C-alpha positions in Angstrom: -10.1 -11.0 10.9 -13.1 -8.0 10.7 -13.2 -5.4 8.1 -15.0 -1.9 8.4 -15.0 0.3 5.4 -16.2 4.1 5.5 -17.0 5.4 2.0 -18.8 9.0 3.2 -16.5 11.7 4.3 -15.8 12.5 7.6 -18.4 14.9 9.1 -17.5 14.7 12.9 -14.9 12.9 15.1 -17.3 11.6 17.0 -18.9 9.4 14.2 -15.4 7.7 13.6 -14.9 7.1 17.3 -18.0 5.2 16.9 -17.1 3.3 14.2 -13.9 2.4 16.0 -15.4 1.3 19.4 -18.2 -0.8 17.1 -15.1 -3.2 16.1 -14.3 -4.1 19.7 -15.7 -7.5 20.2 -18.6 -8.4 23.0 -17.0 -9.3 26.4 -17.9 -13.2 25.6 -15.8 -13.1 22.9 -12.2 -14.2 24.2 -9.9 -13.0 21.5 -7.9 -9.9 21.8 -9.0 -7.1 19.1 -5.6 -5.3 17.0 -7.4 -2.4 15.3 -5.5 -1.3 12.4 -6.6 2.0 10.6 -5.4 1.9 7.1 -6.1 3.2 3.9 -8.6 1.0 1.3 -5.7 0.7 -1.3 -3.8 -1.7 1.3 -6.7 -3.9 1.8 -5.1 -6.6 0.0 -2.4 -6.9 1.8 -3.4 -6.1 4.8 -5.8 -8.7 5.0 -3.6 -11.3 3.9 -1.1 -10.6 7.0 -4.2 -10.2 9.2 -5.5 -13.8 8.1 -2.0 -15.1 8.8 -1.3 -13.6 11.9 -4.2 -14.7 13.4 -3.8 -18.1 12.1 -0.5 -18.2 14.4 -2.5 -16.4 17.1 -5.7 -17.5 17.7 -6.4 -15.5 20.7 -5.9 -12.2 18.3 -8.5 -10.9 16.2 -7.1 -8.5 13.5 -9.8 -5.8 12.7 -9.4 -3.2 10.0 -10.2 0.0 9.9 -10.2 1.7 6.4 -10.8 5.3 5.4 -9.1 8.0 3.3 -5.7 9.3 4.5 -7.4 12.7 5.0 -9.9 11.2 7.1 -7.5 9.1 9.0 -5.7 12.1 9.9 -8.8 14.0 11.1 -9.6 11.0 13.3 -6.4 10.5 14.9 -6.0 14.7 15.4 -9.6 14.3 16.9 -8.9 11.8 19.5 -5.7 13.4 20.5 -7.1 16.9 20.6 -10.3 15.5 22.4 -11.6 18.2 24.9 -12.9 16.0 27.2 -9.5 14.3 27.8 -11.6 10.8 27.0 -8.3 8.6 25.9 -4.7 8.2 28.0 -1.6 6.0 27.5 -2.9 2.7 27.1 -6.5 3.1 26.5 -7.1 4.2 23.0 -9.3 2.6 20.5 -6.5 2.1 17.6 -3.5 0.1 17.7 -1.6 0.4 14.5 -1.8 3.0 11.8 -0.9 1.8 8.2 -1.6 4.7 5.4 -1.2 4.6 2.0 2.5 5.7 1.6 4.6 7.4 4.7 3.5 11.0 4.1 0.5 10.7 6.9 2.7 8.9 9.1 5.6 11.5 8.9 2.8 14.2 9.7 1.7 12.4 12.7 4.9 11.6 14.1 5.7 15.5 13.7 2.5 15.7 15.9 3.7 12.9 18.6 0.2 11.3 17.4 2.1 8.0 16.8 5.0 6.7 18.9 8.4 7.6 18.5 10.3 4.8 17.2 7.7 2.8 16.3 7.3 3.0 12.5 8.1 -0.1 10.4 8.3 -0.3 6.9 6.9 -3.7 5.5 6.2 -3.3 1.8 7.4 -1.4 -1.3 5.3 -0.7 -4.9 7.5 -0.6 -7.8 6.7 -0.1 -11.4 6.8 -3.4 -13.8 6.9 -3.4 -17.4 3.8 -6.1 -18.8 3.4 -7.9 -21.8 0.4 -9.9 -23.0 0.5 -13.4 -21.5 0.7 -15.0 -24.8 3.7 -13.1 -25.9 6.5 -15.3 -26.8 9.2 -13.0 -27.4 9.5 -10.2 -25.0 12.4 -7.4 -24.0 13.4 -8.5 -20.2 14.8 -5.4 -19.2 13.5 -1.4 -19.8 16.7 -0.8 -21.7 16.2 -3.3 -24.5 12.8 -2.5 -24.7 13.9 1.4 -25.3 16.1 -0.1 -27.8 13.7 -1.5 -29.9 12.0 1.0 -32.2 9.4 -1.1 -33.3 8.3 -1.2 -29.6 4.9 1.0 -28.3 4.9 1.7 -24.7 1.3 2.1 -22.8 2.3 4.4 -19.9 -0.3 6.3 -17.2 -1.1 10.0 -17.3 1.8 11.5 -15.7 -0.1 14.7 -14.9 -2.9 12.7 -13.6 -1.9 9.8 -11.5 1.0 8.7 -9.4 1.8 5.7 -11.6 2.4 8.1 -14.3 4.6 10.1 -12.5 6.7 7.0 -11.5 7.0 5.8 -14.9 8.3 9.4 -16.2 10.8 9.1 -13.2 12.1 6.0 -13.9 12.3 6.6 -17.9 14.6 9.7 -16.7 16.6 8.1 -14.4 17.5 5.4 -16.9 18.0 7.6 -19.4 15.7 6.4 -21.8 13.1 9.3 -21.9 14.1 10.7 -25.1 14.2 7.4 -27.0 10.4 7.0 -26.1 8.9 10.2 -26.6 7.4 9.5 -29.8 6.2 6.1 -28.8 4.2 6.3 -25.8 0.9 5.7 -25.6 -0.6 7.5 -22.8 -3.7 5.9 -21.3 -5.7 7.2 -18.2 -4.4 5.0 -15.7 -3.5 1.4 -14.5 -6.7 -0.1 -16.5 -6.3 1.8 -19.7 -2.4 0.4 -19.8 -3.9 -3.0 -19.6 -6.4 -2.4 -21.8 -4.1 -0.9 -24.4 -1.5 -3.8 -24.4 -4.3 -6.4 -24.7 -6.1 -4.6 -27.6 -2.7 -4.0 -29.6 -2.3 -0.5 -29.1 1.2 -0.8 -27.4 3.3 -3.9 -27.1 4.5 -3.4 -23.5 3.0 -1.6 -20.4 4.4 0.2 -17.4 1.9 -0.6 -14.1 2.7 -1.3 -10.4 3.3 -4.5 -9.2 0.2 -5.6 -7.4 -1.9 -4.3 -10.5 -0.2 -6.6 -12.2 -0.9 -9.6 -9.8 -4.5 -8.8 -10.3 -4.3 -9.5 -13.8 -1.8 -12.4 -13.8 -4.1 -14.5 -15.9 -4.0 -11.9 -19.3 -0.4 -10.5 -18.6 2.9 -11.5 -17.2 5.6 -9.0 -15.8 8.8 -9.2 -17.9 11.1 -6.8 -15.6 11.2 -4.7 -12.4 12.4 -1.6 -11.7 15.3 -1.4 -9.1 14.9 0.2 -6.0 17.5 2.6 -7.1 16.2 3.7 -10.5 12.4 2.7 -9.8 12.1 4.9 -6.3 9.3 2.6 -5.1 6.3 3.8 -2.7 7.3 3.0 0.4 4.4 1.5 2.9 4.9 1.6 7.0 2.9 1.0 9.9 3.2 3.0 13.5 1.8 2.6 16.9 -0.7 5.1 17.9 0.0 7.0 20.9 -2.8 5.9 22.8 -2.7 2.3 21.7 -3.8 0.1 24.5 -1.3 -3.0 24.1 2.1 -1.9 22.9 3.4 -5.8 23.6 0.8 -6.7 20.9 1.6 -3.7 18.5 5.2 -4.7 18.8 4.7 -8.4 18.1 2.5 -7.6 15.0 5.2 -5.3 13.7 7.9 -7.6 14.1 6.1 -10.2 12.0 4.9 -7.9 9.0 8.9 -7.4 8.5 9.4 -11.2 9.0 10.5 -13.9 6.4 7.1 -15.1 6.1 5.3 -11.7 5.6 7.6 -10.8 3.1 7.2 -13.9 0.8 3.5 -13.3 1.2 3.9 -9.7 0.0 6.0 -10.9 -3.2 3.3 -13.4 -4.0 0.8 -10.3 -3.9 3.3 -8.2 -6.3 4.6 -6.1 -3.3 8.4 -5.5 -2.5 10.4 -5.9 0.8 11.9 -2.8 1.6 15.9 -3.2 2.1 16.7 -3.3 5.7 19.4 -0.4 6.6 
């Protein structure tokens, strides 16, 4: 697996395409490349999926190209609208698009920049309740936490973070927002929530599942928001319209929805989308 990350904003589409083309191995390399343009926020699960896929398919090398959603959109648009008509069906440098959340894929679908019907949901992210690892007795549900008037709850800022917005929506959906109004300890972000819990400013905290796994040596998860009440963030992949190998893309998309991939994602704190 090869990973490339761009930290500077996009200035010209050509710079993107040059970066992508640099991911293609030299002719002496026998492994076929599978290039995925993705959000940096998904680096951990995508790298795990890529390594596992390569282990089962030694003739394929997964190339991960990370950039912000805005710059990914600009890059794809630049490819699709190239005045020189550089790419045709089956000749593009990108196989799959995996942005953070589904909004970008929806926009690309509207422009026919990804192939219709190729979108595959593969992971979800839900709010979870954490306590210090050393705490023996802890509430096992959000409702029990809300009813215990001694409990202070660390939450992320709902006006500045997606985590805070999801936490606020969860409390409203559960009907416990009013019970917690005077007991919420507002932190800047997920890291701040963890710090407040470990420093004793709060008894429990609400963060996303993957963040809890990263801090598993210091905190533990005692409750996970349900899909109905937590309205998890959905992550999907889709095939870029000029994808050079649709058969390979179909195989990888099937893999990320497999039971093996689901088990791996759950270990990383992600959920698996409910199949319709």
